[in-house]
Backbone bond lengths (Angstrom), bond angles and torsions (degrees), N, CA, C in turn:
res aa  C-N    CA-C-N  psi(-1)  N-CA   C-N-CA  omega(-1)  CA-C   N-CA-C  phi
1 M - - - 1.467 - - 1.634 107.30 -
2 M 1.307 109.95 138.11 1.480 115.23 -175.02 1.571 107.72 -73.90
3 K 1.336 115.19 131.67 1.462 119.07 173.54 1.565 110.75 -77.95
4 P 1.322 116.78 150.07 1.439 118.99 176.32 1.498 113.98 -63.23
5 A 1.199 120.43 141.65 1.541 123.19 174.50 1.535 108.59 -52.94
6 I 1.315 112.38 143.34 1.439 120.56 171.00 1.497 109.99 -117.26
7 A 1.277 119.52 131.19 1.432 123.97 178.93 1.485 114.69 -97.71
8 F 1.426 114.23 124.33 1.475 117.49 177.62 1.569 105.12 -112.80
9 L 1.300 114.86 146.70 1.564 115.68 177.01 1.564 103.72 -129.24
10 A 1.335 110.13 126.81 1.505 118.24 173.45 1.510 108.88 -130.98
11 T 1.308 116.30 127.03 1.425 122.55 -176.34 1.495 107.44 -114.91
12 T 1.346 114.66 119.42 1.522 118.13 176.66 1.526 111.56 -120.71
13 A 1.386 114.72 24.73 1.453 114.60 -176.56 1.502 110.38 -80.61
14 L 1.237 116.36 138.62 1.529 121.98 176.84 1.493 108.06 -79.62
15 A 1.293 117.53 147.81 1.489 122.18 -174.00 1.462 105.38 -66.43
16 A 1.394 117.02 116.66 1.441 120.28 178.63 1.561 106.42 -157.95
17 P 1.334 112.60 139.65 1.527 115.38 175.87 1.563 107.66 -66.99
18 S 1.270 113.72 150.62 1.469 118.55 178.52 1.511 109.49 -139.29
19 V 1.315 114.38 153.77 1.440 123.86 176.28 1.510 107.73 -113.58
20 A 1.284 120.87 123.65 1.477 122.05 -177.32 1.487 111.99 -56.32
21 A 1.366 115.09 125.13 1.372 124.31 175.58 1.436 109.45 -147.72
22 A 1.325 117.87 43.17 1.465 125.02 -165.58 1.600 108.81 -75.47
23 A 1.309 112.26 138.08 1.453 121.05 179.33 1.571 105.02 -81.84
24 P 1.286 119.79 157.64 1.541 121.53 176.57 1.527 104.72 -56.76
25 Q 1.290 110.36 144.32 1.428 119.78 -177.67 1.553 111.32 -105.77
26 I 1.410 116.92 127.21 1.347 122.85 -178.80 1.576 111.35 -112.70
27 D 1.307 119.58 116.00 1.513 118.85 -175.59 1.527 106.11 -98.80
28 I 1.379 107.65 142.57 1.519 119.52 176.59 1.554 108.18 -116.75
29 A 1.252 118.37 127.04 1.465 120.65 -179.52 1.559 110.42 -56.21
30 A 1.363 114.65 141.92 1.441 117.28 -177.24 1.531 106.93 -126.17
31 S 1.383 113.53 143.42 1.519 115.68 177.55 1.484 107.45 -112.34
32 G 1.231 123.92 -11.55 1.454 128.50 175.44 1.480 115.96 -105.85
33 P 1.260 117.99 -179.30 1.490 119.02 -179.41 1.516 112.04 -63.15
34 V 1.293 113.41 148.82 1.487 120.66 -175.45 1.603 112.01 -117.28
35 V 1.349 116.49 123.00 1.384 117.96 176.52 1.498 110.74 -110.65
36 E 1.301 116.96 129.39 1.470 119.90 -175.33 1.563 108.13 -113.79
37 L 1.375 115.76 122.18 1.400 121.70 -172.84 1.560 108.27 -115.74
38 S 1.289 113.52 138.01 1.467 117.52 175.02 1.468 106.95 -121.53
39 V 1.335 121.07 118.88 1.404 123.91 -173.47 1.561 110.57 -129.52
40 F 1.241 115.87 129.82 1.450 122.35 173.26 1.518 117.92 -107.07
41 E 1.361 118.98 129.13 1.340 122.23 177.41 1.572 110.22 -130.82
42 S 1.301 117.29 143.81 1.391 122.14 179.46 1.553 111.87 -129.66
43 V 1.293 117.88 153.95 1.361 124.00 -178.56 1.578 108.78 -127.38
44 Q 1.313 117.41 132.43 1.465 122.28 177.24 1.479 110.13 -100.48
45 V 1.317 115.43 129.32 1.459 123.64 178.16 1.523 112.33 -133.40
46 A 1.317 120.01 161.13 1.427 124.98 178.31 1.550 106.97 -77.08
47 P 1.312 124.16 125.05 1.380 125.50 174.22 1.511 116.86 -60.61
48 D 1.357 112.30 142.75 1.461 113.98 167.51 1.544 118.88 -121.76
49 L 1.273 114.11 24.76 1.541 126.41 179.08 1.427 107.37 -139.63
50 A 1.310 117.09 136.18 1.464 121.41 166.38 1.530 107.40 -127.17
51 T 1.386 118.05 134.98 1.420 120.14 176.47 1.530 107.79 -114.67
52 I 1.381 116.36 129.07 1.425 119.15 176.92 1.583 106.86 -126.98
53 G 1.366 115.69 163.63 1.302 121.55 175.66 1.499 114.49 -118.82
54 A 1.288 119.91 142.61 1.515 122.54 -175.67 1.518 105.80 -134.55
55 G 1.242 118.51 146.19 1.411 122.14 -179.32 1.505 114.55 -155.79
56 V 1.325 120.18 158.89 1.416 128.62 178.07 1.419 110.79 -122.98
57 T 1.346 118.87 132.46 1.443 124.33 178.69 1.572 109.64 -116.69
58 S 1.284 121.61 125.78 1.439 124.71 -179.39 1.572 112.61 -125.44
59 D 1.387 112.36 139.16 1.476 115.48 177.17 1.515 108.66 -117.75
60 A 1.372 116.40 143.05 1.436 123.03 177.22 1.438 112.12 -158.22
61 P 1.376 117.56 162.89 1.482 118.97 -175.02 1.560 114.50 -66.23
62 T 1.291 118.47 -29.03 1.498 124.14 -176.40 1.485 107.08 -120.03
63 A 1.331 112.37 159.02 1.510 115.65 -178.91 1.440 111.97 -70.18
64 S 1.375 117.30 -41.02 1.454 122.25 177.55 1.572 114.58 -58.85
65 E 1.258 113.42 -39.11 1.510 120.26 178.95 1.498 107.26 -69.92
66 A 1.283 119.52 -47.92 1.437 119.13 177.35 1.508 117.37 -58.94
67 L 1.321 112.40 -39.28 1.504 114.63 176.06 1.445 112.44 -69.72
68 R 1.415 120.23 -39.50 1.377 123.99 -179.75 1.532 113.19 -58.59
69 Q 1.403 112.74 -53.52 1.396 121.70 176.36 1.554 112.65 -55.76
70 N 1.308 115.85 -47.95 1.391 118.66 177.77 1.583 114.57 -60.94
71 S 1.307 117.33 -45.40 1.390 121.98 175.20 1.624 113.66 -57.21
72 A 1.264 117.63 -45.92 1.465 124.00 174.86 1.494 109.06 -55.10
73 E 1.315 119.21 -54.48 1.447 125.07 -172.58 1.576 107.39 -63.54
74 M 1.353 118.05 -43.31 1.369 122.11 179.81 1.525 114.03 -65.10
75 Q 1.285 118.26 -38.15 1.459 120.22 170.57 1.466 114.94 -56.24
76 K 1.337 116.02 -39.81 1.487 120.20 174.92 1.509 110.28 -57.48
77 V 1.350 112.83 -49.68 1.464 116.39 -172.94 1.536 110.51 -61.91
78 I 1.352 113.45 -47.17 1.509 121.87 -180.00 1.574 109.55 -57.68
79 A 1.316 117.99 -41.93 1.383 123.94 -176.89 1.525 108.92 -65.33
80 R 1.356 117.50 -40.53 1.454 125.13 178.08 1.576 107.29 -63.84
81 I 1.225 114.81 -46.01 1.517 120.25 -176.88 1.510 107.05 -51.05
82 K 1.342 113.27 -52.40 1.490 123.00 -177.09 1.536 113.89 -59.43
83 T 1.311 119.10 -34.56 1.396 124.89 173.97 1.575 115.61 -64.20
84 L 1.359 113.84 -17.04 1.399 121.67 175.60 1.599 115.06 -80.90
85 G 1.360 112.50 -7.14 1.417 113.61 178.07 1.491 111.13 97.48
86 I 1.412 118.00 2.95 1.505 117.62 178.74 1.526 107.92 -82.01
87 A 1.326 106.66 136.08 1.554 117.99 -174.92 1.481 108.47 -70.69
88 E 1.371 116.01 150.56 1.458 124.34 178.13 1.624 108.81 -54.96
89 K 1.304 117.07 -40.61 1.437 118.24 -174.90 1.564 110.50 -69.29
90 D 1.276 119.92 -14.41 1.369 119.61 -179.79 1.546 112.43 -101.40
91 I 1.244 121.18 15.62 1.406 129.63 173.18 1.539 108.32 -121.05
92 Q 1.329 116.64 118.81 1.474 121.77 -176.76 1.525 112.23 -135.55
93 T 1.309 120.57 126.27 1.423 127.73 174.56 1.581 109.49 -59.38
94 T 1.194 122.71 125.87 1.465 124.37 178.76 1.538 115.95 -113.41
95 G 1.322 112.50 -6.01 1.500 112.57 175.30 1.579 110.42 175.35
96 I 1.308 114.45 140.06 1.524 123.11 170.81 1.476 108.21 -128.50
97 N 1.214 119.12 120.89 1.514 126.61 177.85 1.420 115.15 -125.05
98 L 1.360 112.42 145.20 1.502 121.81 179.56 1.634 107.28 -138.61
99 N 1.265 118.27 114.49 1.434 120.94 -175.35 1.552 110.86 -137.13
100 A 1.375 113.94 148.70 1.388 119.44 174.59 1.563 111.11 -75.91
101 R 1.235 120.10 141.90 1.503 127.60 -179.45 1.426 112.73 -98.79
102 Y 1.300 127.13 133.91 1.400 131.52 177.42 1.508 107.18 -138.63
103 D 1.357 112.22 145.45 1.461 121.60 172.37 1.596 106.40 -122.01
104 Y 1.381 109.57 147.08 1.473 114.10 -178.65 1.484 106.38 -90.48
105 D 1.362 118.22 125.04 1.507 122.09 174.15 1.429 111.00 -89.54
106 Q 1.349 114.01 116.27 1.411 118.31 -177.71 1.539 117.48 -66.00
107 D 1.411 111.12 -28.01 1.537 113.32 -179.65 1.594 111.89 -76.61
108 T 1.295 118.96 -42.32 1.372 124.78 175.37 1.483 118.17 -81.87
109 Q 1.389 116.84 -24.93 1.312 128.55 -174.28 1.497 113.32 60.20
110 K 1.368 112.80 44.32 1.399 117.68 -178.21 1.580 107.42 -135.27
111 Q 1.379 114.53 157.89 1.443 117.80 175.23 1.525 106.81 -82.54
112 V 1.372 112.76 134.36 1.518 121.39 -179.73 1.405 106.10 -114.71
113 F 1.377 116.42 130.36 1.444 127.73 -178.35 1.531 105.49 -71.57
114 R 1.356 112.51 134.05 1.479 114.68 -178.59 1.615 111.94 -119.57
115 G 1.347 113.06 -7.42 1.440 115.41 -175.10 1.557 114.76 130.94
116 Y 1.251 116.74 -152.36 1.453 119.67 -175.52 1.527 109.59 -132.30
117 Q 1.274 117.44 150.08 1.452 121.89 -178.25 1.593 106.23 -130.69
118 A 1.278 115.16 130.34 1.479 124.30 -177.11 1.578 106.42 -120.83
119 A 1.342 112.43 137.74 1.500 116.72 -179.47 1.539 105.87 -139.50
120 N 1.341 110.63 144.17 1.521 117.92 177.74 1.547 105.12 -140.72
121 R 1.343 111.53 131.32 1.555 117.49 178.41 1.520 112.68 -126.07
122 V 1.295 111.75 151.25 1.492 117.16 176.32 1.568 106.52 -130.96
123 S 1.363 115.04 152.59 1.387 123.30 169.28 1.483 112.43 -101.14
124 I 1.281 121.26 133.84 1.367 125.69 -176.94 1.480 115.48 -120.21
125 I 1.328 124.09 125.62 1.414 127.36 177.27 1.520 108.18 -95.67
126 L 1.312 117.46 123.89 1.465 121.90 -178.58 1.591 105.10 -112.75
127 R 1.369 110.85 119.33 1.487 118.55 178.12 1.508 112.81 -94.15
128 K 1.350 116.27 5.24 1.534 117.37 167.81 1.477 106.54 -127.10
129 I 1.313 110.56 87.32 1.626 114.23 -167.34 1.566 108.19 -68.17
130 D 1.318 119.80 -17.96 1.390 114.88 179.75 1.515 111.21 -71.74
131 E 1.364 120.24 -6.87 1.479 123.65 177.61 1.479 110.88 -99.42
132 T 1.351 122.00 7.94 1.369 123.68 -173.75 1.468 114.69 -62.80
133 G 1.393 119.53 -39.12 1.433 119.08 172.72 1.478 117.94 -61.41
134 R 1.398 114.40 -38.67 1.512 121.34 -179.16 1.474 106.45 -66.69
135 V 1.337 120.09 -41.10 1.484 125.69 -177.24 1.557 106.77 -57.69
136 L 1.355 115.12 -54.52 1.407 121.60 -174.19 1.537 114.67 -57.03
137 D 1.441 110.82 -38.71 1.387 120.56 175.09 1.592 113.85 -64.37
138 V 1.305 110.69 -43.30 1.516 117.55 177.92 1.490 113.30 -62.58
139 L 1.338 113.80 -40.77 1.523 122.93 -179.32 1.532 111.76 -61.08
140 V 1.319 117.01 -40.80 1.468 121.03 177.86 1.483 107.12 -70.10
141 A 1.244 119.26 -45.01 1.507 119.10 179.57 1.445 112.39 -63.82
142 A 1.342 119.18 -24.22 1.485 122.21 179.47 1.489 110.79 -83.43
143 G 1.325 124.57 -11.44 1.372 127.90 176.53 1.472 117.31 125.04
144 A 1.308 118.91 -0.81 1.468 123.40 -178.90 1.532 108.38 -63.65
145 T 1.336 118.59 128.13 1.432 121.95 -173.51 1.526 109.51 -102.07
146 D 1.302 119.74 -7.08 1.453 123.98 170.27 1.483 115.21 -158.08
147 L 1.287 116.90 141.31 1.464 125.54 -175.04 1.582 106.97 -121.41
148 S 1.293 113.11 155.82 1.478 117.09 172.89 1.574 106.48 -145.64
149 G 1.322 114.09 160.54 1.411 120.88 -172.87 1.530 116.58 92.67
150 P 1.287 115.66 -164.99 1.561 130.91 8.29 1.486 110.20 -87.85
151 A 1.307 115.66 153.38 1.457 118.62 168.22 1.599 108.84 -113.58
152 F 1.241 116.01 127.05 1.454 120.31 -170.65 1.512 111.74 -95.78
153 G 1.322 117.92 147.44 1.449 122.05 -179.80 1.388 115.28 -157.01
154 I 1.347 120.53 -174.70 1.434 126.09 -179.75 1.491 110.75 -118.20
155 D 1.376 117.60 134.79 1.457 123.70 -174.45 1.538 102.89 -70.40
156 D 1.300 117.16 -58.58 1.472 123.21 -173.57 1.599 106.66 -107.92
157 V 1.302 114.51 95.15 1.460 116.89 -177.12 1.502 115.48 -81.47
158 Q 1.374 116.62 -11.18 1.480 121.52 -171.00 1.549 112.76 -57.98
159 P 1.389 118.84 -47.58 1.516 113.66 -175.13 1.527 109.44 -62.91
160 A 1.304 120.61 -35.29 1.486 118.10 -178.48 1.591 112.38 -69.51
161 V 1.373 111.94 -38.48 1.501 117.85 170.17 1.392 111.82 -56.10
162 D 1.404 121.82 -52.53 1.470 123.11 177.48 1.533 115.14 -52.09
163 T 1.354 117.97 -41.75 1.472 122.24 -177.80 1.483 104.64 -70.93
164 A 1.228 122.50 -39.58 1.539 123.07 179.53 1.489 108.85 -67.23
165 R 1.281 122.23 -41.04 1.416 124.76 179.64 1.534 107.80 -65.92
166 T 1.272 124.08 -45.01 1.476 122.38 176.75 1.423 113.70 -62.10
167 R 1.320 119.79 -39.05 1.404 118.00 175.68 1.541 115.32 -66.56
168 A 1.343 112.26 -36.22 1.482 117.49 -177.73 1.571 113.13 -67.81
169 M 1.393 112.31 -39.64 1.415 121.76 178.75 1.614 112.22 -65.80
170 A 1.371 110.34 -37.93 1.545 115.84 176.67 1.534 110.34 -66.26
171 R 1.338 117.75 -42.94 1.427 117.99 177.13 1.581 114.19 -64.77
172 A 1.274 109.69 -38.29 1.484 112.51 178.78 1.571 111.17 -61.79
173 A 1.351 111.12 -48.39 1.485 117.16 -176.23 1.533 110.46 -63.50
174 A 1.412 119.86 -33.60 1.386 120.19 177.63 1.534 110.71 -70.65
175 Q 1.291 117.07 -40.28 1.493 119.43 -179.21 1.569 110.85 -67.67
176 A 1.342 114.19 -34.65 1.532 117.95 176.59 1.498 109.90 -65.31
177 K 1.277 119.47 -40.27 1.456 120.61 -179.48 1.525 110.62 -69.66
178 S 1.351 116.56 -31.58 1.451 119.61 172.64 1.444 118.86 -61.05
179 Y 1.439 107.61 -45.02 1.511 115.06 176.09 1.561 110.61 -61.62
180 A 1.363 115.45 -44.91 1.464 119.50 -179.60 1.548 110.88 -60.92
181 A 1.357 124.15 -39.74 1.411 126.53 176.72 1.520 112.80 -64.87
182 M 1.366 116.82 -42.46 1.448 121.91 -179.60 1.550 112.20 -64.46
183 L 1.392 111.33 -33.11 1.453 112.93 -173.27 1.634 110.24 -100.48
184 G 1.348 117.01 6.21 1.373 121.15 170.25 1.527 112.20 87.07
185 Y 1.355 116.58 28.10 1.480 120.22 175.38 1.481 111.45 -110.34
186 A 1.261 118.55 155.18 1.462 123.93 -172.09 1.592 112.10 -77.55
187 G 1.321 113.96 -26.51 1.503 118.09 -178.98 1.523 112.13 -172.57
188 A 1.381 112.97 -159.15 1.482 118.19 -179.41 1.536 104.38 -149.12
189 R 1.351 112.86 149.44 1.458 114.07 174.19 1.542 103.74 -129.29
190 V 1.308 110.09 151.76 1.485 121.68 -175.80 1.547 113.07 -72.67
191 L 1.348 120.23 121.95 1.391 120.84 170.18 1.477 119.88 -94.69
192 S 1.356 113.11 -40.56 1.499 117.19 178.76 1.569 107.59 -155.17
193 I 1.396 113.27 154.01 1.421 120.84 176.80 1.558 107.47 -138.67
194 T 1.374 111.92 136.28 1.415 119.03 171.28 1.512 107.64 -135.34
195 E 1.382 119.80 155.18 1.432 124.01 -173.50 1.548 106.89 -144.34
196 S 1.399 109.92 152.56 1.454 117.03 168.43 1.554 103.33 -143.11
197 M 1.389 114.01 154.05 1.482 124.90 -178.20 1.444 109.59 -106.53
198 S 1.282 112.79 143.49 1.511 119.61 174.03 1.543 106.75 -100.39
199 G 1.326 113.76 162.68 1.407 119.35 178.64 1.419 119.48 -74.54
200 S 1.296 122.23 169.45 1.464 121.68 -169.49 1.629 108.36 -104.69
201 G 1.273 113.56 85.73 1.515 119.17 171.18 1.595 109.89 81.80
202 P 1.372 111.91 151.25 1.552 118.17 178.09 1.409 111.55 -72.77
203 M 1.400 109.46 149.54 1.458 116.60 173.50 1.510 114.83 -75.61
204 P 1.261 120.62 137.92 1.491 119.54 -174.70 1.511 109.63 -75.97
205 Q 1.281 119.11 159.71 1.448 120.83 174.57 1.491 112.24 -68.95
206 M 1.357 119.99 149.93 1.375 124.37 -178.22 1.528 110.48 -74.53
207 A 1.247 119.52 141.94 1.412 123.83 -178.78 1.603 111.86 -136.34
208 K 1.360 118.15 136.89 1.366 119.43 -176.82 1.518 110.64 -107.97
209 V 1.341 116.84 144.53 1.451 124.30 -175.50 1.553 103.41 -128.22
210 Q 1.257 121.43 114.14 1.449 121.86 177.87 1.532 113.11 -72.19
211 A 1.284 117.21 146.46 1.504 121.44 -175.77 1.519 110.81 -60.19
212 S 1.247 119.72 -21.69 1.497 118.79 -179.12 1.558 111.63 -88.70
213 A 1.307 119.95 6.36 1.437 121.42 176.83 1.484 110.32 -61.30
214 D 1.258 114.71 142.29 1.462 126.35 -175.70 1.634 108.05 -111.62
215 F 1.342 114.42 93.20 1.350 116.51 178.27 1.575 114.16 -81.38
216 A 1.362 116.84 108.74 1.448 119.45 176.19 1.414 112.08 -68.40
217 T 1.321 114.87 -31.25 1.468 124.92 178.74 1.536 107.63 -134.30
218 L 1.353 117.77 166.17 1.487 120.19 175.13 1.580 106.48 -65.04
219 P 1.384 114.60 148.39 1.504 116.01 174.61 1.554 109.64 -60.74
220 P 1.288 117.88 132.42 1.515 119.97 179.39 1.465 109.73 -76.75
221 V 1.367 116.04 133.65 1.452 119.21 -174.25 1.536 103.73 -133.58
222 Q 1.312 117.20 121.62 1.374 124.77 177.72 1.524 113.82 -113.42
223 P 1.353 116.69 106.56 1.436 120.20 -167.98 1.608 113.25 -75.76
224 G 1.379 117.55 -25.15 1.410 118.45 174.58 1.561 111.09 61.62
225 M 1.299 113.70 -147.01 1.526 119.47 177.62 1.477 109.30 -123.85
226 V 1.324 117.48 153.03 1.441 122.57 171.10 1.519 107.75 -117.65
227 S 1.372 116.10 159.39 1.440 119.68 -178.58 1.487 110.02 -123.08
228 T 1.311 112.66 151.74 1.380 117.32 173.06 1.543 107.20 -143.01
229 G 1.376 118.90 142.43 1.417 117.05 -172.11 1.545 109.87 -146.00
230 I 1.325 111.26 -179.02 1.424 117.92 -173.44 1.514 107.45 -146.98
231 N 1.334 120.30 138.89 1.411 125.82 175.77 1.559 109.91 -109.14
232 V 1.331 118.21 118.88 1.484 117.41 179.60 1.576 108.21 -111.65
233 T 1.160 118.41 138.40 1.483 125.36 174.06 1.461 106.49 -114.51
234 V 1.319 117.34 119.87 1.453 124.34 -171.11 1.586 105.80 -125.09
235 S 1.387 114.72 126.85 1.464 116.07 168.71 1.510 112.82 -103.07
236 Y 1.302 119.23 132.08 1.374 129.22 179.66 1.487 116.02 -114.15
237 E 1.231 114.40 135.70 1.544 114.27 168.71 1.483 109.10 -100.32
238 L 1.372 112.94 132.18 1.504 119.11 -179.79 1.494 105.56 -78.44
239 V 1.359 114.57 127.87 1.468 119.45 -178.79 1.572 113.62 -123.26
240 G 1.423 114.93 172.73 1.378 115.31 -179.48 1.539 118.06 64.19
241 Q 1.307 114.78 50.35 1.563 119.26 -176.88 1.546 106.37 -60.89
242 S 1.313 113.22 138.15 1.415 115.93 173.02 1.489 115.04 -76.92
243 A 1.326 118.17 165.99 1.428 123.54 178.97 1.550 112.10 -59.05
244 A 1.346 112.53 -43.00 1.464 117.90 -173.21 1.574 109.28 -67.39
245 T 1.360 113.81 -39.84 1.535 118.99 174.10 1.484 115.48 -67.97
246 A 1.359 114.90 -38.19 1.458 120.87 178.97 1.511 108.97 -61.93
247 G 1.309 120.57 -38.45 1.409 125.74 -178.85 1.452 112.69 -73.13
């Protein structure tokens, strides 16, 4: 007589944030015990991309003047960026803001209008990360009043993901065989697989550099390593029940 299936759950995933990128799930009917394993593997690689932010902030008595001045200054910064050989597709406007400025007068205890402030920011992808420090220096010299980044990443993440997936599946298979051996089964067969990918490295804190900064040397930039990983969840059916276990 066939015994009812027993479900075991074993989680071996390391704590890591993940972004859903699950593949379609195909379920296979099982007649024996089922072991579900969740395994996370990550791979560290040297980054080949750096993303930085550059912006210009302008103050003027009127809104139109603030925006006009800001636009003119930002055009200079963008033009200078392009002379560095950075492609048009790697330069993206991320925000344009125009706001009234007020100061609080302690004597009158009232808000005092001081004019308008306009700001424009772009995000820049650098494909030669060893030039990041020089680019930051050039941007400030061109009129950028604040900088942010860099955030390092990988242009083609697929090879690293493939390596992480291979490692994760090998770990899952080894653990499934271990469960089978402990419970008196000959092996395990795959019933279903799902996966999700994690991001590549933490985002850096934002930092501001005033336009009046005097760089005696180029800003030091250490790219370090970035990681990308994958979490696989595999369900195995334990097969080949031994005579001792069956009895």
